N, C-alpha and C positions, 0 to 999 in steps of 0.2 A: 354146131348149133345154128338154128335158123335166125338170121338177122332180117328184120323187116324194115325196108326203106319206106318211110311214113311221111305223109303230108297232112297238115291240119287246115281245114277250109272253114272259116267262120268270119262274119263281118264284124263281130264285137271283139275289141281288143282284150278286154278282161277274159272272155271265154277262150280266146286263143292262147293267152299266157298261162292261164290256170290249167288248161289241158296239157300244155307243154310241160309244166313243172310236175304235174301228176304222172305223166308218162316217164319223165326222167327219173323221178324218185321211186316209182313203183314197178316199172315194166322193163325187164332186162331184154336185151337184144332188139331194142327199138332204136333205129337210126332216123332221127327227124331231119329229112333232107330239104324240107321247105314248109313255109307257113304262108297261106293265102287268105286275103280278106274279101275275095270275090271268086266267082266261078271263072271269070276271064283270067285272073292270076293263077288259078289252079290248072287251067289248061296249059299255061306256059310251063308250069312245073312238071306236068306230065310229059311235055315234049322234051324237056331237058334232063329228066331223071328217070331211071328205072324205079318205078313205085310199086310196092307190093300192098300197101295198106293206106286207105284214105279215111280220115275222120271228117265227115261231111255234114255241115249244118244244113238245115232244110230252108228255114225262113230267112232269106237274105234280100236286100233291095236289088232291083234289076232282075237278074236271073236267080231263081231258087236252086237249091241244091240238086234237084232232080235233073236240071239241065246238064249236069256233068256226067250223067249216066253213060251216054255213048262213048265218051273218052275213057271212063273207068272200065267199060267193057274191052275197049281196044287195048288197054294196058294190062289186062287180066289182073286187075287190082281188087282186093277185098275191100268192100265198103262198110264202114260202121257209121250209121247216121247219128247225129247228135241234134236233139231238138227239145223245145220247151213245151210244145203243144202240136196242134194239128192232128185231130182224132182220125180223120179219114186216112191221112198219110201213114199213121201208125198201123192202121188195119192192113193197108196194102203191103207195108213192109213185113209185117208178121206173117201175112199170107204166103209170101214168097220166101220165107225162112231166111230173111236177112237180119243182121244185127242192128240194134239201135240203143242208144243211151239217152235217158232223160236227163235234162239239166235241172238242178245242179248235179254234176256227174258223181256217182257214188264210186269210191275207190275199188271196192270189191267187185262191182259190176264191170268196172273198167279192166281190171286185171283178168277177169274171166273172159271178156270179150277179145282181148289181145291174145290170150292163150289159144282160144278158138281159132283165131286168125292164123296163128303159127301152125296149128295142125292142118288147117286147109292148105297152107303152103307146102307143108311136108308131103301131104297126099296129092299135091298138084291138082287141086279141084277147080282149075280154071274153068272147065266146061260148066260145071254146076253154078259157079259164081255168075258167069255170063248169062246162063240160062235164067237164073233167078232175077238178075238185073233187067233182063229183057222183058220178063213177065211183069216186073214192077212197072217198067215204062209203059207197057200196054195197058195195064190197069189204070194207071194215072192219066193216060191219054184219053181212054174211054170215058172216064169219070162217071161210070155207071155202078160203081161198087166193085167189090172183089169178085172176079169171075173164075179164078183158079186158086188151088192151094198147092203149095210145095211141101210134100211130106217127106221127112228124113226116112230113108230106107236103105239099110246096110251102109255101104261106103258112099252112097249118093243120095239122090232125091227122087221122088215120084211126083209127076205133075198130074193133078187130078182136077177136072172140071167139076165145079160145084153142082152142076146140073146132073151129075152122075151119082151124087151121094144120096142114098136113101135114108140112112140114119147113122148116127155115131153113138157108139156104146162105151161107157166108162168101165174100165177094169183096173181097179186100184189106181196106180199113177200112170196108166196107160189109156189110150183111146183107140177103139177099133172102128174103122170106117167100113161100112157095108155099102158096096157099090151095086149099081143096077145090072152089071154083068155078072153078079153073084160073087165077085171077088171080095176078100176082106184084107185090110191093110191095118197093121197094128203100129202105133206110133207112141213113142215114150214122152207124151205130153198129156196134161190132164184136160178134161172136157171143157173146163172154164176157158182155157186158152182159145179154143175154137168157137165157143159161145161168143166171145168178144169180137171175133173176126167175121164170122159169116153174117149175111144179111138178115136183119131181124124180121123183115116181112116174109121171108121164105123158110128160115130155120127157127124152130121153137124148142126151147128146153122144156120138156114135159115131165122130167123126172130127174132126180139127182144123178142118175146114171144113163140119161138118154136125151139126145137131141134128134129131132125128126125134120126131114124136108117135107113141107106140106104138099108138094107136088105128088108125092107118092103115097099119100093117105087115101085109101080106097073107101074106107067106112069107119065109123065110130059108133059105139053104143055105150049106154050108161046103166046096163042091167045090174051088174055086180061091180060097180066102180067103173069109171071111164076107161075104156080100152080102144086102141087103134088098131085096125088091120091095115098093114102096109102092102104095097104092090108085090113085094117079094114073099108074101105069105106069112110074114111074122106078126104076131100080136104083142103090142106094147102097152103097158099100163101107164096111165097119166096120173100123177100124184094129185091128191085132193087140192093142195094149195096152188097147184099150177093149172088146174082145170079152166079157171076163169080166163087166164091168159090165152090158153089154147083156143077157147071158143072165140075170143075176140080176133085172134090172128087167122083162124080158118075162115071166119066170115068175111074179113077183109080180103084175104087171098082169093076166095071164091068170087067175090064181086069183081076184082081186078081181072080174073081169068075170063069171066063172062063178057067183060067190056072189050076184050081183045078181038 
């Protein structure tokens, strides 16, 4: 059975102790080899221990949790972020398929996150973890919003530039990505997950089963209900209740493009 050497990094004493006890009581095969109240303390732990899993707070005085990303990459450690807020950071984390837990931490969500970390260790997905952490670091450094999505694909992940996404189609509990090279990627996540991640100024939910990239809208008409023609030749219907939002977004998008 896999034993995960684990460290907890959080500046709040209550958060550190409560997570410690939750792990001890509910998660088997977790070996807590260190607890840190700062990023500097966490670096020392990483130097002195073989660490497989890091529970990492984001908002801390001095250096925030993202400052530890390079050392986490070097250690090939799985990172589970713990946070109470920071909406932009959550979007970046989700986009790169990394785990996070919102405070106060839910026991069931904690158990699920630990089980996922164990599977990653068994499959030795160090490359994917490092890739995703590196993408997160790039997104946060640029501070221009999410530029890439990391999509689960088979035993690994596919990295997709959001510029290459024409539209996303819902299929029950799956999402189908239609890319500009005519490729399609099916992901076992619902459309709402990606609606929350993608930049609102560029991607618009036009129907319960469709999100479109405004960049690829070639024309639209309102003859028999509002319909869009996309650059790949597909016609997509805009639902009546989302039409107003579409018109607002396409107008703003067009103005921004003309100013460039």
